[in-house]
Steps between C-alpha positions, in 0.01 A plus 500: 500500500430803281711792618432746220277534194543814290456602136802491272466596131128429507528156658516356850836478676463265798761425767470193720723406792526310825682486833723233347684782322383452140326749272347445157397775260227449237418733212171417331502160684845418355789436738767761417725499808562309821730556796602277788684622809580348837301772679145609423562864589703741293543648155415314178558631147309332216605582143351373175479625140208540260515529123267767359387535142680776313786513750835335446609521861289301751356679800668433832248451782641529850304438820672582828342372822606530862289277724474457876273219616438573871330742503441476126615797294586503129663793319506469123612693193434416133734634232467475123827578319634655825199733528289466816144413398345431838611462862322439826464305820278214619421384853294231674170680438569504125560123503176443696300694242625289209233299324579209269386538138162347428449272204206599285254226416501389139191607307541217247404232750183319383188548713312187612126483435178394665467322833871411500589870484269579793648214702854615438415858591338392823795275583746781433297759690680597818171592668350157433811328634504720812133432574544126443805482727331711767196274497719191516691649795182575695371149431831337596542690826130456589538124453820496706383735778170690483337759275557780754866410540536479120369854456733631773797320343418638154485850651846453654644374173347782294630770738845338496515480120359851467808622686715345227285661230527845660878469514515396135292802397719721720791409272292551185468130416200375305301243699258223408340487844457236770452127444381277785636146478327225706721362780790716378390851601506791259714650227547860388597507132685772310554546127837671551834394642664674793839666455646523852539291815329783692188461288503128577520571875222759502264293286568189712461664841197715422277191503586410862492871589141533378421175681651647817280809466191278465592316821553830684162633383327175598673506841392859569144417391503197732610714795211738428224248426613185679406284200720191504452464126717809459761359738511179298541700179787698654690203639466258208570772245816583697600133491438483124722801434777403741513160329534682168800689641701183564836542322412225254469534124254550336328661804519878540752470782729298275490767229578771754799317647620400152498862385693613808754219465563538127532878543808431713658239273411180319646268764304665783183475295556130438572430868185686609283308252644160595457577872138593438443178307654297785265674745209419273593130489509490881164675539340284230622182673419615856145615422425253221426776248494332162402825327811670638706217354353573156583869541855405600541308175398811305724717717798269450464535124494878544822483706674299227389737225599808702850361553538377142415840352654712775738673257216582258257634762302803382422609857683800640628417853406707803752724673579462872218736599245301297622175654469646852150638439389167350630302798341734755167504314502120485583453869247761617223335296583159646511641855165681468327191359652279773398760760136488385500122530656511847266776624180322397622163628590655837176696543240250385360189665389360165727201423475574127696821559784294645552296181710757305726555802550125545591474131760776534646341813511163328 
């Protein structure tokens, strides 16, 4: 991950490192120094030399860094020929605010003409794709259930994905919006990459949190009006979001538990992910959920890639406090959603309200 990016002699000086104990220093995208130690914390001194026109003696560039990973704190000092040029300190908030460089589109690319150009523009238009997917989702769920249920389900999905979008914007990430995918749910898409495990937790859990708030609002409205439609919205939305919190990749719950596990160490992260996958296999077999089996295949690939590139991860791990807050937030959300399902099942004679509770018990 990128630990530091400062200016040195008019060009970028970038330091990358990981919990595996290695650091690599790049000047103008050229590798100039690398260090490997058995511990990730501690002092590193990078030294390299630059030849300058008109000078016989090359310049000595010296970057001193002292890093602590949990909680993250980096002290640095840059010296040119033993003269301090810049010094400072970076913390977790500085890492969160990092944005990857954007590649500018080439202006020399030929422009297509006529009807073909219009077709390509429409195909590439995010708005057209969103509208087409939304229409396909409404049609698919109307065919499978009913039009009224399809509209309610779309509302639940949009609120859930909007929670992800709000979290992304909270961290300053550029977003492309919400895409509804028939029979698969929804997807909140961002243009930028996250930099920390904490960002991954917050973005993942804000979807179920917004879903939980929708169920609470629908439950309160049901208690006031007595409309069973609102009760159905509350209970099935709660079931949708509690399912999404299963500790299975690539569901939100899997990302939350993965971030907590890998913030402790790589082995714990791997064990948590494998345990979640095993739970997913059992649930998929017991309930006959073919779709969950497809998700498990995707999640298993994610587990393999996470483990393979564990030493090159660009994500800053959470400290103990962040891990504790994440776990409590996760458990409270699950408990509130399960409580809504139990309350409505216990206080309604409508057998439809009993279905989510029977699913949880099963």
